[in-house]
C-alpha distance (Angstrom), angle and dihedral (degrees) to the residues before:
residue distance angle dihedral
M1 . . .
V2 3.77 . .
L3 3.79 115.2 .
S4 3.77 116.2 -175.4
L5 3.77 126.0 176.0
G6 3.78 116.7 -175.6
K7 3.79 117.8 -133.2
A8 3.80 112.1 -87.5
I9 3.80 105.7 -117.1
P10 3.80 119.9 166.9
G11 3.77 110.5 -103.4
M12 3.80 95.5 19.4
V13 3.78 130.4 104.9
T14 3.79 112.8 -120.6
T15 3.79 123.0 -156.4
L16 3.76 132.7 -153.9
Q17 3.77 114.1 -165.0
V18 3.75 128.0 -179.4
A19 3.78 112.9 -163.8
S20 3.77 140.4 147.3
S21 3.77 117.1 -110.7
S22 3.79 115.8 -131.4
A23 3.80 90.0 -114.1
Q24 3.80 92.6 56.4
A25 3.79 101.2 36.9
S26 3.76 118.1 86.2
P27 3.80 118.7 -150.4
S28 3.80 89.5 -113.2
S29 3.83 92.1 57.8
T30 3.81 95.4 54.9
R31 3.77 129.3 68.8
D32 3.75 138.2 -172.7
L33 3.77 123.8 -112.9
P34 3.78 123.0 -136.0
G35 3.80 118.0 -118.8
E36 3.82 92.0 -103.2
C37 3.80 116.9 58.1
L38 3.78 138.8 143.5
L39 3.79 129.3 -102.7
L40 3.80 112.3 -145.1
R41 3.81 114.3 -160.8
I42 3.78 121.3 -167.3
F43 3.81 117.1 -168.2
I44 3.81 113.4 -160.2
G45 3.79 140.8 144.1
E46 3.78 124.2 -94.4
A47 3.82 90.3 -122.6
D48 3.83 94.1 53.4
E49 3.79 112.7 116.0
Y50 3.78 140.7 -167.1
K51 3.80 117.9 -162.9
R52 3.84 91.5 -14.3
R53 3.81 92.4 -54.4
P54 3.82 127.7 105.0
L55 3.81 106.2 -87.0
Y56 3.80 94.1 -133.3
K57 3.82 90.1 57.1
A58 3.80 92.4 45.9
I59 3.82 90.0 52.5
V60 3.81 94.5 48.3
F61 3.78 94.4 46.5
R62 3.83 92.4 46.3
A63 3.81 89.9 50.0
R64 3.80 88.8 50.8
E65 3.82 92.1 48.7
L66 3.79 88.7 53.3
K67 3.82 89.4 48.7
L68 3.77 97.6 -119.9
A69 3.80 112.9 172.9
G70 3.81 98.0 -106.6
A71 3.78 147.5 -34.0
T72 3.80 134.6 -156.7
V73 3.80 129.4 -173.1
L74 3.79 119.8 -147.8
R75 3.79 122.4 -165.3
G76 3.78 114.1 -150.1
P77 3.78 124.3 -146.2
M78 3.80 92.2 -146.4
G79 3.79 141.0 8.1
F80 3.77 149.5 126.5
G81 3.76 135.6 -144.9
R82 3.77 140.4 -168.5
S83 3.82 93.3 -40.4
H84 3.83 91.0 52.2
H85 3.81 88.8 -134.0
L86 3.82 105.5 149.3
H87 3.81 115.3 -127.4
N88 3.78 109.9 -161.6
A89 3.79 139.3 171.2
N90 3.77 114.0 -151.8
I91 3.77 139.0 141.7
L92 3.82 95.1 -98.5
R93 3.80 97.9 47.3
L94 3.78 127.8 18.1
S95 3.78 113.5 -153.3
L96 3.78 115.2 -136.7
D97 3.79 91.2 -154.9
L98 3.80 108.6 50.8
P99 3.80 120.2 170.1
M100 3.80 116.2 -88.4
V101 3.79 127.2 -166.6
V102 3.80 121.4 -163.6
E103 3.80 113.1 -161.3
I104 3.80 121.0 -164.3
V105 3.81 125.0 -179.8
D106 3.79 124.0 -163.6
T107 3.77 144.0 117.5
P108 3.81 118.7 -53.3
D109 3.81 93.9 -108.6
R110 3.82 93.6 51.2
I111 3.82 92.8 46.1
E112 3.82 91.1 49.1
A113 3.81 90.0 48.8
F114 3.83 89.9 52.8
L115 3.82 95.1 54.6
P116 3.85 95.2 81.0
E117 3.82 88.2 53.5
L118 3.81 89.6 55.0
R119 3.79 92.6 47.7
K120 3.82 89.2 56.2
M121 3.81 92.2 50.9
M122 3.79 102.9 40.6
R123 3.81 128.9 74.7
G124 3.81 95.3 173.8
G125 3.75 139.3 -2.3
L126 3.79 136.6 87.0
I127 3.79 130.3 -79.5
T128 3.81 122.6 -163.1
I129 3.79 132.6 177.7
E130 3.78 127.2 -160.5
R131 3.78 136.7 168.4
A132 3.79 116.1 -94.7
Q133 3.79 128.0 -163.0
I134 3.82 109.1 -144.7
V135 3.80 109.6 -137.0
R136 3.80 98.6 168.4
Y137 3.80 132.8 2.6
H138 3.77 109.4 170.8
A139 3.79 134.7 141.4
G140 3.76 120.0 -141.1
E141 3.78 138.5 37.5
P142 3.82 121.0 -23.3
G143 3.72 117.1 -108.1
């Protein structure tokens, strides 16, 4: 497993990716994706928690346990939601609750099966689903 978390710098998007390296993944643990999949987007706050753990981490690790194809967390420098409260990262004031977006790509049946898991974890936030055309899904070095 490769776990990389970019350095948190105000105004920058930070990503958390959980993936198998080619050296650690066995052919039986990987699978191909069809050309047509779904992109699940989960909009939450950085301070949101589930069972005393950051919600974005809980979502990614649960998706991994259920062997979904992949997940990425994006940290936004600014945003607002239903309450219209502005969350902002700037030099003068660092927000403790910046916007976070968790993106998960997989087949429609696996995304639909994951939705009840999200409903158990989330108290607020926004969930969207859109069609995604898979262009490349490959583990290992480019080239």
